[in-house]
C-alpha positions in Angstrom: 237.7 -88.0 126.9 237.7 -85.8 129.0 237.3 -83.3 126.5 233.9 -85.0 125.7 232.7 -84.5 129.2 233.3 -80.9 129.4 231.8 -80.3 125.4 228.7 -82.5 127.3 228.8 -80.4 130.8 228.7 -77.3 128.5 225.8 -78.2 126.0 223.9 -78.5 128.9 224.9 -75.4 130.5 223.5 -73.9 127.2 220.6 -75.4 127.7 219.7 -74.5 130.5 220.4 -71.0 130.2 218.2 -71.1 126.7 215.1 -72.7 129.1 216.0 -70.6 131.7 215.8 -67.2 128.6 212.1 -68.9 127.7 211.1 -68.6 131.9 212.6 -65.9 133.9 211.2 -63.0 131.3 207.8 -64.5 132.8 208.3 -64.0 135.6 210.5 -61.1 136.3 207.6 -59.5 134.1 205.4 -60.8 137.3 207.7 -59.0 140.0 208.0 -55.6 138.0 204.5 -55.8 137.9 204.4 -56.5 141.6 206.7 -54.0 142.6 204.7 -51.5 140.1 201.6 -51.8 141.4 203.2 -51.8 145.4 204.7 -47.7 144.1 201.6 -46.6 142.8 200.3 -47.6 146.9 203.1 -46.3 148.0 202.8 -43.2 146.1 198.9 -42.6 147.2 198.8 -42.9 150.2 199.4 -39.7 151.2 196.8 -38.7 149.7 194.7 -41.1 151.0 195.5 -39.9 154.6 194.8 -36.3 153.9 191.5 -37.8 153.0 191.1 -39.8 156.6 192.2 -36.1 157.8 189.3 -34.2 156.7 187.1 -36.7 157.6 188.3 -36.5 160.4 188.1 -33.1 161.0 184.4 -33.4 159.3 183.8 -34.9 161.9 185.2 -33.2 165.2 183.8 -30.5 163.6 180.0 -31.6 164.1 179.3 -30.8 167.7 180.4 -27.4 167.2 177.9 -26.9 164.0 174.6 -28.2 166.7 176.4 -26.1 168.9 175.6 -22.8 166.6 172.6 -23.9 165.7 171.2 -23.9 169.2 173.5 -19.9 169.5 171.2 -18.8 166.8 168.3 -20.2 168.5 168.6 -18.8 171.8 170.0 -15.6 170.5 168.4 -15.5 167.1 165.5 -12.5 169.2 168.9 -10.8 169.9 169.6 -10.5 166.2 166.9 -9.6 164.4 168.3 -8.6 160.9 166.0 -5.7 158.5 164.3 -7.6 156.1 165.2 -5.8 152.8 161.8 -4.7 151.4 161.5 -4.9 147.5 160.6 -1.3 147.9 164.5 -0.6 147.9 164.5 -1.3 144.7 162.8 0.0 143.1 162.1 3.5 143.9 158.6 5.6 143.7 159.3 9.7 141.7 155.6 11.3 141.5 155.7 13.6 138.9 153.3 17.0 140.2 151.3 18.3 137.6 152.2 22.6 135.5 148.7 22.6 135.8 146.8 21.1 139.2 143.1 21.7 138.3 142.4 20.7 134.4 144.0 18.0 135.3 142.2 15.7 138.1 144.8 12.7 138.2 148.1 12.1 138.5 150.8 9.8 137.4 153.3 8.2 139.4 156.8 7.3 137.3 158.8 4.0 139.0 161.6 3.8 137.6 163.7 1.2 138.7 167.1 1.0 139.7 170.1 0.6 137.1 172.0 -3.3 137.4 175.5 -2.6 136.0 175.4 -2.8 132.3 174.8 -6.2 130.7 174.2 -7.0 127.7 170.4 -8.8 127.8 170.6 -4.8 128.7 170.2 -3.7 125.0 167.9 -6.8 123.9 165.2 -6.0 126.7 165.5 -2.2 128.1 163.1 -1.2 130.7 161.0 1.2 130.4 159.1 4.1 132.8 156.2 2.7 134.2 152.6 4.8 134.2 149.7 4.4 137.1 146.8 5.4 137.5 146.4 6.2 141.3 142.8 8.3 140.7 141.6 4.4 139.4 
């Protein structure tokens, strides 16, 4: 009779373990998913902290930018920059003809400063323009 009781207990333990084997993987899976999400959140914290630091620096810089604008407005008359004139890009070269008496019109050749060689220069070369000043 003792053996029968032991066998019944053993069967109950086997059934209990079998049901736990079916139930626990689902519970373990939930716990594993929660821990993975928590790890990802912890790993993303330094990036969020850096973004927050950058945002706080930008907020701190706002008065500095306003002061810089005021400084520019106040001292703009002192520091006048010479405007870049279009003549600096085009050099004007006058050509004098050899026979000035027979020729009444003088030709002026406008030459553009050469920029760095680019592939489009081969397809579209610059031609010197002749302008008649007497007309």
